[in-house]
N, C-alpha and C positions, 0 to 999 in steps of 0.2 A: 600672832597674826596667823589667820586663815583664809586662804582663798582656794575656790573650787573652779575648775576647768573641765566640763565635760562635754565631747564631742562625739558623735557615731562616724564609723567609718565603713561606707557600706560596700564591701569589697565582692560579697558573694564567693567568700572563700570555698574551694569544694573538699570538703572533709572524709573523702573515701576511704573507709579504714579507719577513721579517727572521728568516728561519729559520736562518741563520747569518753570523757576522760576520768584518768584515776581521781577519787573522791579525797579529797583533806578532810578533816572532822574538825568541827568548830566546838569548844567546849567552854561553856560559861561558868563560871562558878559565882553563885552569892555567897559571902565569906567575910569574915570579920575578927579580927585580932582578940575581940572579948570573947569569943566562941570557944567552950572547951572542946566542942566536936570537930572544929574546923581544922586541926591539921592532918587528921586522915584524908580530907580532901585534897589539902595541899600536897600531900606525900603522894596521894592517887594521880594528881596530875603529874607531879614531877617525874612520877613512874613511866608514864604515858610518853613523856617527852623523852625518856631515855628509850624506851622501847621504839617508838617510831618517830623522832625526830619531827622535823615539819610536816609530816604528813598530820599531824595534829595541831590545832590553832587555839591554846589554852588563852584565856582572859579572865584574870580574876576580879570579879566586880565587888570592892569591900562596902560594907554598910557599918556606920554606927561607930566608926574609929578615925584615925588622922588621915586615912589613906582613903576614906570617902567622900564623894563630889557628887555634883548634882547628876551626870551623867551614869557615874555607876550606879547611883541610887533609880536613875530611870531605867537602867538597863532591869535590875532586880524588880522593880515594880511591874515592867514589861510583860516577865514571865510570873507573875504572881507569885513571888519567893515569899513565905512568910517565917518557913522553918529553917534554921542555918545549920550546916551548910546544905546548899542544893546545887547540884552540878547537873546543867541541860545542856545536851549534845544535839547539835545540827538543829536547834531549837525545837527539835520534835519529842525527846525522851528526857523524862527527869530521874535523875536519883538521889534521894532526900536521905539526909541523916550521913554522918560520918564517924569517927573514932578520935580519940584523943592521943593514942599512941600507935596506933595501926594502919597502913596505907588502905584506900579503898580502891586501889588499883583491881583488886578481883572483881570487885562491883563494875568498875567504868570498862573495863576492857572488854566485855562480852559486848557492850554498847557498841563501843567503837568498833569492833570487828562487825558488828552487824552493819555498821553505814558502810564501812571499807566494801563490804560487799554490793552497794549498790552504786554504779558509775554516776558521774554527775555530768550532767550538759554543759556545763562552763569550765572553761580552762582561765585561771586568774595569774599573770605575771608580774610582780613588783619591781620597779626599780626606784632607787633613792639616791637624790644629789645631798650633799650635807655641807654646810659652812661649819666649820670646828670653831670657828674664832665666834662666830655670835650664836651658835646653837639652834641655826634655823634650817630647813630642809625643804624639799618638796618630794613627794612618793607619788608615782605614775603608775596606774592598775591599766593593765591590759587586760579586757576581759574577752573571751573569746566563746560564742554560742557553735558549739559544734554540732549541733543536732540537725539532721536532715528529714527527720518524719514530724518532730514537735515544731511547735510553731514559735513564735518570739516568746522569751522571758521577760516578764517585767518583776520588779521587786524594789528593793533599797540596797544600796551599796554603802558599807559601815567601815570606816579606818579608826584602827585605836591603836593609841601610843603605848606601850608595854614597858616596865622596868622589871628586870629581875637581880638576883644577888644582892637584896636589899639587907643589910645587916640590922635585925630589928627581933629583939626579945619577946617573945608570945606564947602562952600555952607550951610552955617548954620546948618551943622552937628558937632558932635563931636567926633565920632568914626568911623572905619573902621574896615569890618569883610570879612572873605575868600579871604583876599589878596595873589594873588599868589606870592608865596617868591623864588620858585625854582620849577624845571621840572627835574626829574631822568630819563635818564641822560641827556637829553634836551628836546627841543619842538617837535623835531621828533619823541619821543617815541622809543620803541622796537618793533621789527617784533614779531609776536607771533600767532601759528598755533596750533588750538585744535580741534584734530578728535571727532567724537561724541563718546559720553561715556567717554572721556577721562579728564585727570585732568593734567595740567601745573602749575609748581609752578615758580615763578619769584622773586628774591630777588635785591632790591637797596639798597646800602647803601647812606646815607645822613648826612649832616653837618648842625645845625642850626647856621647859622653867625651871630655872636654878632655883626657886623658893619652893619646888613641892617639898612638901615634907619628907625628911630622911633620903632626898635626892643622892644618887651615890657619885655623881658628878663622873660618871664613866661612860663614854657614849658605848661602849662595846657592851654594855649592860640593857641597851635598849634595843627595842624592836617595833616594827610595823603591823599590825595583823589587818586584814581585808577580809570581807565577805559580803557577798549577795545572799541577800534574806527575801523570803516571801513578803509583799506588803500587805499585811495585816497588823491589826491593834491590838493584838492578844494571843498567848500559849492555846495551841503549837501554831510555830511559824517556821515553816523550814529553810535553812540554808542550805542553798544550792550548792556552793563552793566556798571553799575559804584559802588564808594562805598567809603566812608571815614570812619578814626577811629581816635581818639586820639593817640597822640602819647606815651602817659602814660593810661593805663587803668583807669576808673573809680573807685574813691575810694571805696570799699565795707567794711564796719565793722558792725558788731551787739553788740546788749548790751547782754550780756549773763549772768549777775549777779550783784548785787548790794549789798551794806553793808551798813548800818548805826551804826558808831562806837561808839555806847554806851552798857550800861549793859546789857541790853537785848535786843539791836539791833533796837528798835523803838524810834521815836522822842517824845518828851515830852515837854508841853506847859512851854515856856521861857527859855528854854534849847538850847545852840548851839552845833549841833556834826558834827562830821568827816564823810564825804558820800564819797565811793569810788565805781569806774564803772569799770567792766571788760569788755573789748571789745575783740570781735571775729575778726580777719583779716580773712573775708571771699572774699576777692578779689584775684585777679592774680598775684598780686608781691607783695613784702614787703613794708614795710614803716619803715623808719629810725628813725622816731619820730612824734608823735601826741600831738596836742593842742586842748583843749576843752573849751567851754564856756555853763555853766548850766544856764538855765532860769525856769520861771515858772511863768503863770498868776494867780496862786493862792494866795488869799490874805492872808491865814491862815500861810502862809511860807514866810521867807526872805532866800535870797541865799546870806550868809554872804560872801563869797568866791566863785567866780563863775569861776575862772580859773583851769584848770588841765591839768596835762600833763602824757602820757603815753610812755613807751621804744618802742623800735624797735620791729617789728613783722613780722616773716614770714607768709605765706598764712597758715591756719588751726593752727594760734598759738594764745593763751590768753594773754593778759595784762591788769594787773588793775594799777590805778593811787595812790598806796599807800602812793609814797614819795610826791605827789603833789596831795594832794585830796581837794574835795568840802567841804564846810560848810554849812550846813542848820539849822536855827534855827524857832522853831515852835513857833508861837505868842502865847500869853497869851489869854486865852478864847477859843483856839483850842482844839476839842478833843484829849485826850491824847491817843497817838500811830496813829497819824493821817497821811495817806499815801499822800502825794502831787501828782498831775499830774506834770511832770517834760518835760523838752525839752533840747537836747544836741546839738550844732553844735561842729561838728569837723574839723580839716584841719592838714594834715599832711605836712613832710619838703618839698613835691614838688609843694605845695599850693591846692592840691587836697581837696575838701571840701564835707562834705555830712552832712544832719540834721537828727537828731534820736529824733523823736516827741513823745508827748503823751504818754510816759512810767510812771510807778509805781516803787518805790522802793521796790523788792523782800522781802516778808514777811520772818522773821527769823523763822527757824524751819520747814519751808515749801519751802526751796528755790530750791526745785526740778521743783517748779510751776512758770515757764519762763513767763505766762501770756497767752493771747489767739493770738498767732500769728504761721504763717506758712512761711518757707522761703527755698528756693531752688535755689543753684548758683552753678553753673561749671565754669572753664575757657572755652571760646569760642572755643580756639586751643590748643591742645597739640600735642606733638612729642613721647613722652614715657609714662609720668605717671601724673597723675592730681589728684586733690581733690574735693570731692563734700561736700558741706557744708549742712547741712539741718536741719531748726529747726522746732520743733513741741510745741504744748502747753501741750501735755500729753504724757506718753509712746503709743506706738504703734509699729504694723509689719509695716516693711519698705522694699521694693524692689527696687532695680537699674536693668534696663535691658539697653542693648544697641543695636538698631536697624538700620540695612543699610538703603541705600535711596530707596531701594525697598520695606522696611518694613518687613524686613526678621530679625526675632532675632538671632544675632551673638554671644552675650557673656550676661551673667547673671554676674553683678558688684557686687552686695549684697542681701542677701536674709536673714533677720534676726529683730533684735530686735532695735527700735531708742527711745532712752532716751528722756525723757521731756527737752528742751532746746536745743541746739546745739550739733550736730554730726557730726563728722567729717571723713568722709571716702575716704581712700586714694584708687587710683583706677589706672590700668594698660592698655596701649591700644600697647603695644610691639606686639602681634601678629595680628594686625588689619593693612589692606593696607591703603594708602592714600585716603584720600575723605571724604564726607560728612556722619555724622551719627546722629541719634537721640537718646538721653537719657532720658527712661521714668522713672521716679519716683512715685511708689504708697507707700502713707504713710496712712495708715488706710483708711479713707473715701476718701483721697484727691489724684488726680493724675494730674502731670504736664508733658510736655515734652519739652526738651531744645537742641537746636542744637549743636553739636561738631564737629569740623573739625580736622582731623588727619593728621599731616603734618611729613614727614620725611626727 
């Protein structure tokens, strides 16, 4: 299933001070599992990903193996690739050749750095909805032309379904990453024109094909890449901007309370007590179930039962593992009421994981003391309503303001008291036009800013 929806939003957003955007670099690699020098290219791309994260957008276009298909072959042909491996950076610069054992990072990194130094006229924000039961979804790209002096930008917008962590034995390697699995709608892309200061929204439907060779069947291994490229039919063809996102958002949970199930809420030498943890879903979507493993390096405490489970939770909702709690035993000779340092590794029903490390059980009678931490999370893309999750160590005054891309205050979202621990603040953007905004949080002496994209 592939559906295309493209419409322009002629908003003439003022981008004073935001005329250009930080550039992400698209790295397309012509490769194949038969190719003895291609491991160096794969290792080089992995090293770029480790160094820069989503600021690089790797796409590995396979040729001549079970991962090759009409669209990966078409991209290799577009760049005139005849020798493998060949890496193409932002459609402009080629690096030909590789190594059987050594990473090509030293060759690739200077090219990436040179592209980082060139600001992009475009900003691309991606949002994905996904149905885990059908393996179908929709990706929405919000593309903003922030230029104030250049004219319209015309090109092709491309969407790529990527899969990583594919177990596969090839040329002394055991895994494949960033494999091009599908292009939406095809390798030709979709025509796009963005006038200066305007925003264009493009939607594509996609399906994760369960019959793809060596499909890992793990949705956390899939990403959607998107890039806008100069509309020419041959190399060089500049990529103006690129972006990538996981098909499901990263798991985001916070520990907002714990309880030792003893008479006084404390651990005592030689005794085993149930231990429950309350999690806050501070992420952008729901989880259907959650499991966790509790551990500690503290020799005074034994984790007798390390496995816990939590029920479903929507964004902003708290859940406690009362029905499947942990068990802690304070060893003989340890101080009465001793509070250990614990670690919790959690994983939800989609296979998304998170580590919550270095926390202590909250002390009874002062449960409002949630430790010395500070956290602020909001969804990256909203259409109507959102939730801000703010965690503070102690009660303080809090203020949330939203600014447009010119730095103008457009709305106060909250001005009041923040309680110690987790604070959930729903907000509405119904009266805001499509575009990029910035939410500023002032919480006591702390201040932080996060980007928010409003899509209609």
